[in-house]
C-alpha positions in Angstrom: 26.7 54.4 -66.4 24.3 56.0 -64.3 23.8 55.2 -60.6 20.2 53.4 -61.6 21.9 51.4 -64.5 24.6 50.5 -62.0 22.0 49.3 -59.6 20.0 47.4 -62.0 23.2 45.8 -63.1 23.9 44.7 -59.5 20.4 43.5 -59.1 20.9 41.3 -62.3 24.1 39.7 -60.7 22.0 38.9 -57.6 19.5 36.7 -59.3 22.2 34.0 -58.9 23.6 34.9 -55.7 23.0 33.0 -52.5 20.1 34.2 -50.8 21.8 34.0 -47.2 24.4 36.6 -48.4 22.2 39.1 -50.4 19.2 40.8 -49.6 18.3 41.3 -53.1 18.9 37.5 -53.9 16.6 36.5 -50.9 14.0 38.8 -52.1 14.1 37.4 -55.8 14.1 33.9 -54.2 10.8 34.4 -52.8 9.4 35.0 -56.5 7.8 37.7 -58.4 4.7 38.1 -56.3 6.5 38.9 -53.1 8.8 41.3 -55.1 5.7 43.1 -56.2 4.3 43.1 -52.8 7.3 44.8 -51.5 7.4 47.4 -54.3 3.8 48.1 -53.2 4.7 48.7 -49.7 7.5 50.9 -50.6 5.4 53.0 -53.1 2.8 53.6 -50.1 5.5 54.7 -47.6 6.6 57.3 -50.5 3.1 58.4 -50.8 2.9 58.9 -47.1 6.0 61.1 -47.0 4.9 63.1 -50.2 1.9 63.9 -48.1 3.5 64.8 -45.1 6.1 67.1 -47.0 9.1 66.0 -45.6 11.6 66.3 -48.5 14.5 64.1 -46.8 12.1 61.2 -46.1 10.5 61.4 -49.3 13.9 61.1 -51.1 15.0 58.3 -49.0 11.5 56.5 -49.5 12.0 57.3 -53.5 15.1 55.5 -53.7 13.6 52.5 -51.8 10.7 52.5 -54.4 13.3 52.7 -57.6 15.3 49.9 -56.0 12.0 47.7 -55.4 10.9 48.8 -58.9 14.1 47.2 -60.4 13.9 44.1 -58.2 10.3 43.6 -59.2 11.2 44.3 -63.0 14.1 41.9 -62.7 12.0 38.8 -61.0 9.8 39.1 -64.4 13.1 39.3 -66.7 12.2 43.1 -67.7 15.3 45.4 -67.8 15.8 48.9 -67.1 16.8 49.2 -70.9 13.3 47.7 -71.7 11.6 50.4 -69.6 14.0 53.2 -70.9 13.1 52.1 -74.5 9.5 52.5 -73.9 10.0 56.0 -72.3 12.1 56.8 -75.4 9.2 55.5 -77.5 6.7 57.8 -75.8 9.1 60.7 -75.7 7.5 63.8 -77.3 4.1 62.4 -77.4 1.5 64.0 -75.1 0.4 62.0 -72.2 -3.2 62.6 -72.9 -2.6 61.4 -76.6 -0.6 58.4 -75.3 -3.4 57.4 -72.9 -6.0 57.5 -75.5 -4.0 55.4 -77.7 -4.1 52.6 -74.9 -7.8 52.3 -75.4 
């Protein structure tokens, strides 16, 4: 398992954990909308660090973004495997072609 897969598995187990004992469980207990809001906040922080050019801070914020993305997905019962399957489906397809196919 990759670190990202282990993190996704841990988040999945936190769905039934006590919100008083787990930050992830607490966040999930607030619902998908709160999880999405938190993901958005973290994404903005990553963007700010990307603009500033601080590599170490961007790395930390990117880790926060990945964590909060996985929490947001878990809140809507979308798994990392689901996302990886979609990426695999798109593999080898030009981004331009893929975007045109969505219309």
